[in-house]
C-alpha positions in Angstrom: -105.9 -25.5 12.9 -104.7 -29.1 12.1 -106.4 -32.5 12.0 -105.7 -36.2 10.8 -108.4 -38.6 10.1 -107.4 -42.0 10.2 -108.9 -45.0 7.6 -108.1 -48.1 9.6 -106.9 -51.1 7.6 -107.1 -49.0 4.2 -103.8 -49.7 2.2 -103.2 -47.0 -0.8 -99.9 -46.7 -2.6 -97.5 -44.2 -2.7 -98.3 -43.4 -6.6 -102.2 -42.7 -5.7 -101.3 -40.7 -2.5 -99.0 -38.6 -4.1 -101.4 -36.3 -6.2 -104.2 -36.7 -3.5 -103.0 -33.8 -1.4 -101.8 -31.6 -4.0 -105.3 -31.9 -5.2 -107.1 -31.1 -1.9 -104.6 -27.8 -1.2 -105.6 -26.5 -5.1 -109.5 -27.5 -5.0 -110.2 -26.3 -1.1 -107.6 -23.9 -0.5 -106.4 -25.3 2.5 -102.5 -24.7 3.8 -101.5 -28.3 3.4 -102.8 -31.5 2.8 -101.0 -34.8 3.4 -102.3 -38.6 2.6 -99.8 -41.2 3.7 -99.6 -44.9 5.2 -98.9 -44.5 8.8 -95.5 -46.0 8.7 -92.7 -45.0 11.6 -90.8 -42.7 9.2 -94.4 -41.3 8.0 -95.6 -40.9 11.5 -92.2 -38.9 12.5 -92.5 -36.6 9.4 -95.7 -35.5 10.3 -95.4 -35.1 14.0 -92.4 -33.0 12.8 -95.1 -30.8 11.0 -96.6 -30.8 14.1 -99.7 -33.1 14.0 -100.7 -35.1 16.7 -101.0 -38.9 15.5 -102.7 -41.3 17.2 -101.1 -44.1 19.5 -103.3 -46.9 18.3 -102.0 -46.4 14.3 -100.6 -49.2 12.6 -98.7 -49.3 9.2 -101.6 -50.6 7.4 -103.8 -47.6 8.5 -104.1 -44.4 6.2 -103.4 -41.3 7.5 -105.2 -37.9 6.2 -103.6 -34.7 7.8 -105.0 -31.3 7.1 -104.0 -27.9 8.1 -106.2 -25.1 7.2 -108.1 -22.2 9.2 -111.3 -23.2 9.5 -113.0 -26.5 10.5 -115.4 -26.3 7.2 -112.1 -25.9 5.2 -110.6 -29.2 7.1 -113.3 -31.3 6.4 -114.1 -30.6 2.6 -110.8 -31.3 1.8 -110.9 -34.6 3.6 -113.8 -35.3 1.6 -112.2 -34.4 -2.0 -109.3 -36.7 -0.6 -111.5 -39.2 -0.2 -113.5 -38.6 -3.2 -110.1 -39.1 -5.4 -109.3 -42.1 -3.4 -112.6 -43.7 -4.1 -112.4 -43.1 -7.7 -115.0 -40.4 -7.7 -112.2 -38.2 -9.3 -112.5 -39.8 -12.7 -115.8 -38.9 -14.4 -117.7 -41.8 -15.3 -114.8 -44.2 -13.5 -115.9 -47.2 -12.0 -115.0 -48.9 -8.8 -113.9 -51.8 -7.0 -112.9 -53.1 -3.8 -112.2 -56.2 -4.8 -110.9 -58.5 -8.2 -114.3 -60.9 -7.7 -116.5 -57.6 -8.2 -115.5 -57.6 -11.5 -117.4 -58.9 -14.3 -115.2 -59.4 -17.2 -118.3 -60.4 -19.7 -119.6 -57.1 -18.8 -116.5 -55.1 -18.3 -114.1 -56.4 -20.3 -110.8 -55.2 -18.8 -107.4 -57.0 -19.8 -104.8 -56.0 -17.6 -104.9 -54.8 -13.2 -101.9 -52.9 -11.6 -101.8 -54.0 -8.1 -100.2 -51.5 -5.8 -100.8 -53.6 -2.0 -98.2 -54.5 0.5 -95.9 -57.4 -0.7 -98.0 -59.8 1.5 -100.8 -59.7 0.0 -99.8 -59.1 -3.4 -98.9 -62.4 -4.9 -102.7 -63.7 -4.0 -104.4 -61.2 -6.0 -101.7 -61.4 -8.7 -102.2 -65.1 -8.9 -106.0 -64.6 -8.4 -105.9 -62.0 -11.6 -104.1 -64.6 -13.7 -106.4 -67.2 -13.3 -108.8 -64.7 -14.6 -107.1 -64.2 -17.7 -105.7 -60.8 -17.3 -102.1 -59.5 -18.0 -100.8 -58.2 -14.1 -98.7 -55.2 -13.3 -97.1 -55.2 -10.1 -96.0 -52.1 -8.7 -95.3 -53.6 -5.3 -92.5 -54.6 -4.0 -91.3 -57.2 -0.9 -92.4 -60.1 -2.9 -90.5 -62.9 -2.6 -88.5 -64.3 -5.5 -90.3 -67.8 -5.5 -93.3 -66.4 -5.4 -92.7 -64.1 -8.6 -91.5 -67.0 -10.2 -94.6 -69.1 -9.0 -96.3 -66.0 -10.5 -94.3 -65.8 -13.8 -94.6 -69.6 -14.4 -98.4 -69.5 -14.3 -98.4 -66.4 -16.2 -96.5 -68.2 -19.3 -99.0 -70.8 -18.7 -101.9 -69.2 -19.5 -100.4 -66.5 -21.6 -100.6 -63.4 -19.5 -97.9 -61.2 -18.9 -96.7 -60.7 -15.5 -94.9 -57.1 -15.3 -92.8 -57.4 -11.7 -93.1 -57.1 -8.9 -91.5 -53.5 -8.4 -92.3 -53.2 -11.3 -92.2 -49.1 -11.7 -92.9 -48.1 -15.4 -95.3 -49.1 -18.3 -97.0 -48.1 -21.4 -99.6 -50.7 -22.4 -102.5 -50.0 -25.2 -101.5 -45.9 -24.4 -102.3 -46.0 -20.8 -99.2 -45.1 -18.7 -98.7 -47.3 -15.6 -96.8 -46.3 -12.4 -94.1 -43.8 -12.7 -94.6 -43.9 -16.6 -95.0 -41.4 -19.0 -97.7 -40.7 -21.6 -95.8 -41.2 -24.7 -96.4 -40.5 -28.1 -97.7 -43.8 -30.0 -95.0 -45.1 -32.4 -93.1 -47.5 -34.4 -91.0 -48.9 -31.8 -91.7 -51.0 -28.6 -90.0 -51.7 -25.6 -89.5 -54.4 -23.2 -87.6 -52.9 -19.7 -86.2 -54.4 -16.8 -84.8 -51.3 -15.5 -87.9 -48.9 -15.1 -86.3 -45.3 -15.0 -83.9 -46.4 -18.0 -86.5 -48.0 -20.0 -88.8 -44.5 -19.2 -85.8 -42.4 -20.6 -85.3 -44.5 -23.9 -88.9 -43.6 -24.5 -89.1 -39.8 -24.2 -85.4 -40.0 -25.9 -87.7 -41.8 -28.7 -90.0 -39.3 -28.8 -87.5 -36.6 -29.0 -86.1 -37.9 -31.8 -89.3 -37.5 -33.6 -90.7 -40.9 -33.4 -93.1 -42.8 -31.0 -93.3 -45.7 -29.0 -96.4 -48.5 -29.3 -95.9 -50.6 -26.2 -93.5 -50.2 -22.8 -93.4 -53.5 -21.2 -91.8 -53.6 -17.7 -90.6 -56.7 -16.5 -89.6 -56.1 -12.6 -85.8 -55.4 -11.5 -85.4 -59.3 -10.7 -86.6 -60.8 -14.4 -83.1 -61.4 -15.3 -82.0 -63.1 -12.2 -81.3 -66.8 -12.8 -84.0 -67.9 -10.7 -86.8 -66.4 -12.7 -84.5 -66.6 -16.1 -86.1 -63.6 -17.9 -89.7 -64.9 -18.1 -91.3 -61.8 -18.7 -88.7 -60.3 -21.3 -88.9 -63.1 -23.6 -92.7 -63.5 -23.3 -92.4 -59.2 -24.2 -90.2 -59.7 -26.9 -92.7 -62.0 -28.6 -95.6 -60.1 -28.1 -93.8 -57.3 -29.6 -92.7 -59.1 -32.5 -96.2 -60.5 -33.3 -97.6 -57.1 -32.9 -97.9 -55.2 -36.8 -97.7 -52.1 -35.2 -94.4 -52.7 -33.6 -91.0 -52.4 -36.2 -88.1 -52.2 -34.2 -88.2 -54.0 -30.8 -85.6 -52.3 -28.0 -84.3 -54.2 -24.5 -83.3 -52.4 -21.6 -81.7 -53.4 -18.6 -79.1 -53.0 -16.2 -75.9 -55.7 -16.1 -77.7 -58.6 -15.2 -76.4 -62.7 -15.2 -74.5 -63.3 -18.1 -76.1 -66.0 -19.0 -79.4 -65.5 -18.6 -78.6 -62.2 -21.0 -76.9 -64.7 -23.8 -80.3 -66.8 -23.8 -82.1 -63.6 -24.0 -80.0 -62.3 -27.0 -80.2 -65.8 -28.6 -83.6 -65.7 -28.4 -83.9 -62.0 -29.6 -82.1 -63.0 -32.4 -84.7 -65.4 -34.0 -87.0 -62.6 -33.8 -88.6 -61.4 -37.4 -88.2 -57.6 -35.9 -84.5 -56.0 -36.0 -83.5 -55.4 -32.1 -81.5 -53.4 -30.0 -80.4 -53.7 -26.8 -78.8 -52.2 -23.8 -77.4 -53.3 -20.5 -76.0 -50.8 -18.6 -72.4 -51.8 -17.5 -71.8 -54.4 -20.1 -69.7 -54.0 -23.1 -69.2 -54.7 -26.5 -68.2 -58.7 -26.3 -71.9 -59.1 -24.9 -73.2 -58.7 -28.6 -70.4 -60.8 -30.3 -72.1 -63.2 -32.9 -75.6 -61.7 -32.3 -77.7 -59.9 -34.9 -78.6 -58.1 -31.8 -77.5 -54.1 -32.5 -76.0 -53.3 -29.0 -75.8 -50.1 -27.1 -73.4 -48.7 -24.1 -76.0 -46.1 -23.4 -79.5 -45.3 -23.0 -79.6 -42.5 -25.4 -77.3 -45.1 -28.2 -80.2 -47.4 -27.5 -83.1 -44.9 -28.8 -80.5 -43.6 -31.3 -80.5 -47.1 -32.9 -83.9 -47.9 -32.5 -84.9 -44.6 -34.5 -82.0 -44.6 -36.8 -83.5 -48.3 -37.9 -86.7 -47.2 -38.4 -85.8 -44.1 -40.3 -82.8 -44.8 -42.0 -81.2 -41.5 -40.7 -79.1 -40.8 -37.4 -81.0 -38.3 -35.4 -79.3 -35.4 -33.8 -79.2 -34.7 -30.1 -77.0 -33.2 -27.9 -74.6 -30.8 -27.3 -72.1 -30.1 -30.2 -67.9 -30.3 -29.4 -67.9 -26.8 -29.2 -70.9 -26.1 -27.3 -69.6 -28.6 -24.8 -66.3 -27.1 -24.5 -68.1 -23.4 -23.9 -70.2 -24.9 -20.9 -67.4 -26.6 -19.6 -65.2 -23.0 -19.5 -67.7 -21.9 -16.9 -65.9 -23.5 -14.5 -63.1 -21.1 -14.8 -65.1 -18.2 -13.4 -65.8 -19.7 -10.1 -64.4 -18.8 -7.2 -61.1 -20.9 -6.5 -62.7 -22.5 -3.4 -65.4 -23.8 -5.2 -63.6 -27.3 -6.1 -66.5 -29.8 -6.4 -69.4 -31.7 -8.2 -72.7 -32.5 -6.6 -74.9 -34.8 -8.5 -78.2 -35.6 -7.2 -80.2 -38.2 -8.8 -83.7 -39.3 -8.3 -83.7 -42.4 -10.6 -81.3 -45.6 -9.9 -80.7 -46.2 -13.2 -79.8 -42.4 -14.6 -77.1 -42.8 -11.2 -75.6 -45.8 -12.5 -75.1 -44.6 -16.5 -74.1 -41.5 -14.7 -70.9 -43.3 -12.6 -69.9 -45.4 -15.6 -69.6 -42.8 -17.7 -67.8 -41.1 -14.9 -65.6 -44.0 -14.0 -65.0 -44.4 -17.9 -63.8 -40.8 -18.7 -62.6 -39.5 -15.7 -60.7 -42.8 -14.2 -58.3 -40.6 -12.1 -61.1 -38.5 -10.2 -62.1 -39.5 -6.7 -65.6 -40.2 -6.5 -68.1 -40.4 -3.8 -71.8 -42.3 -3.3 -74.2 -43.4 -1.0 -74.3 -46.3 -3.0 -72.0 -49.7 -2.6 -70.8 -49.9 -5.8 -67.2 -50.5 -7.6 -67.6 -47.4 -9.6 -67.1 -45.0 -6.4 -65.8 -45.0 -2.6 -69.0 -44.8 -0.2 -69.6 -41.9 1.9 -69.0 -42.5 5.7 -72.5 -40.7 6.3 -75.0 -40.4 3.0 -76.6 -37.3 4.9 -73.0 -35.5 4.5 -71.2 -35.3 1.0 -67.7 -34.9 0.7 -65.6 -34.3 -2.6 -67.5 -35.2 -6.1 -70.4 -37.1 -4.6 -73.1 -38.9 -6.9 -76.1 -39.7 -4.9 -78.8 -41.9 -5.5 -81.9 -40.1 -3.7 -84.0 -42.6 -4.3 -81.8 -45.7 -2.8 -83.3 -47.0 0.7 -81.0 -45.0 3.0 -83.0 -41.9 1.8 -86.6 -43.1 1.3 -86.1 -44.9 5.0 -86.7 -41.2 6.0 -89.1 -39.6 3.5 -90.9 -40.4 0.5 -89.2 -41.2 -2.9 -88.3 -38.2 -4.6 -89.9 -39.2 -7.6 -93.2 -38.8 -5.6 -92.3 -35.7 -3.3 -89.1 -33.8 -3.9 -89.4 -32.1 -0.6 -86.5 -34.5 0.2 -84.1 -33.4 -2.5 -85.1 -30.0 -2.4 -83.9 -30.1 1.2 -81.0 -31.7 0.2 -80.3 -29.2 -2.7 -80.7 -26.5 -0.1 -78.1 -27.9 2.2 -75.7 -28.7 -0.8 -75.8 -24.9 -1.5 -74.4 -23.8 2.1 -71.1 -25.7 0.8 -68.9 -23.0 -0.2 -66.8 -25.9 -1.8 -69.4 -27.1 -4.1 -69.1 -25.7 -7.5 -71.6 -27.4 -10.2 -74.8 -29.3 -9.2 -76.8 -31.8 -11.5 -80.6 -32.6 -11.0 -82.5 -35.3 -13.0 -86.2 -35.0 -13.2 -88.9 -37.5 -14.0 -92.5 -36.3 -15.4 -95.7 -38.7 -15.7 -99.2 -38.6 -14.5 -98.0 -40.9 -11.7 -94.9 -39.3 -10.1 -95.2 -35.5 -8.3 -97.4 -32.8 -10.4 -94.9 -30.5 -9.9 -91.3 -32.1 -9.9 -89.6 -29.2 -11.3 -90.5 -25.9 -10.1 -90.0 -26.2 -6.9 -86.1 -25.8 -7.5 -86.1 -22.7 -10.1 -86.3 -19.8 -7.7 -82.9 -20.9 -5.7 -81.4 -22.3 -8.6 -81.9 -18.5 -10.4 -80.9 -17.4 -6.6 -77.0 -19.2 -6.5 -75.6 -17.3 -9.7 -72.4 -18.5 -8.6 -73.1 -22.5 -8.5 -73.7 -24.0 -12.0 -76.9 -25.9 -12.4 -77.2 -28.9 -14.9 -80.8 -30.4 -15.5 -82.1 -33.2 -17.6 -86.0 -33.8 -17.9 -87.0 -37.7 -18.5 -90.8 -37.0 -19.5 -93.0 -36.8 -22.6 -95.4 -34.1 -24.5 -98.0 -35.7 -23.2 -97.1 -35.6 -19.1 -99.3 -33.2 -17.1 -96.2 -31.1 -16.1 -96.0 -29.6 -19.6 -92.3 -30.3 -19.7 -91.6 -27.2 -22.4 -93.0 -24.9 -20.0 -90.6 -26.2 -17.3 -87.6 -26.5 -19.7 -88.1 -22.6 -20.4 -88.7 -21.8 -16.5 -85.3 -23.5 -15.9 -83.1 -22.0 -18.7 -84.6 -18.4 -17.5 -82.9 -19.6 -14.0 -80.0 -20.3 -15.5 -79.7 -23.5 -15.9 -77.9 -26.0 -18.7 -80.8 -28.3 -19.6 -79.1 -31.7 -21.3 -81.0 -33.4 -23.9 -80.3 -36.8 -22.0 -79.1 -38.3 -18.9 -75.8 -39.4 -20.8 -75.4 -35.8 -22.1 -75.9 -34.2 -18.4 -73.3 -36.6 -17.0 -71.1 -36.3 -20.0 -71.1 -32.5 -19.7 -70.5 -33.0 -15.7 -67.8 -35.2 -16.3 -66.1 -32.3 -18.4 -66.5 -30.2 -16.0 -65.1 -32.4 -12.7 -62.2 -32.7 -15.0 -62.0 -28.7 -14.9 -62.3 -28.7 -11.7 -59.3 -30.7 -11.0 -57.2 -29.1 -13.5 -57.6 -25.5 -11.9 -55.6 -27.2 -8.6 
């Protein structure tokens, strides 16, 4: 028995919706439960599952779909999903439908997270700034002109504007959007790269310290039109925070003039600063006090070393790397190729950069338009050594982002395993309260079943995350997966295996 409930004109962001169905399935024991906006791709997905979607729905309508044996179960699941969506899942939590309902003298909030369609997000963000609130904007499809206006207003009012399209944050111990619940510590991060900043934070924790604050800026903050407004304000905020001993800046390579200005400002801070601009080189940091890093792992290492005075230990030894790489020689002769199936965009880029540096003669293919690889003719079909960003638009136009719903990537992994030429498969996993409740375990069984394939994995997550990363790692290792300590380590191993595979031929 299947049924769809329509909430007309109600928008709910994908982060919130991701956990709604899973909670209903567990609590009400139904076969399936889905909460999603009525976009064309989502409607098609529901129809493929056998649901009859009403013809009059629009992209601004919320759909709740349930499959169960009885009408009572269906109604119970619907009620459970609505309870979560209306704020009842958090005991004692207040629920508001509009910023104007909040009395800040009675309820002294200091930050609002905005997850609305882009056409509405800027207006609500402006209202929040005027009320004296910092703003975290998860929404995308906000124009650059609106972003500039909001950030200029925020600077004028002394309020942080994180975003638009800001995927990660950690403020006052609260993980925002897809961020992890990191242990508190002496390092503060300002990141224009969501998954990159989260990786640095989680590696710092893995190296024995913690993160006091992670301020996301949104990916366009270092473009010339914006000029790094939020990154500069974030640096100043951390410099004044007595709990922060070291500041770490994280971004992909951006506008050189803006980055140079950011480094000039960072040189003037009272605290030591580490910076990583993925895709850049040492020349960026010449003449600056800021310590430059060429990888996310190096940024974490340098940040920790500045606090402790000791070089942290992490990653494979040379002997371990050689022994793992030698595994390719036991594969069948027809197994020739590596497939990297990433869900983190920054992780994809870090891997592509490393591959091109250490294996310049190895031909790489990707769904991305990048100088580091040749673009695939069809993103749905891999060829040769292929590195895919499955969080890119060509995939997420078809299904939810794999960070929030593993189904898209699970299907692609199964597809790759039918190719007799596949030798090595690499997977990245991201955990946190705002992403899929079970992002790792769906892969464990078929990793265990395919002993003829070498699987490499890395987990970007913290001990405080609800997914229990220790248990997940143990399950992966038991299934025969090589679990690396960082994205850089997994890419380094994959690069060595690609070279070894090509060397066999």
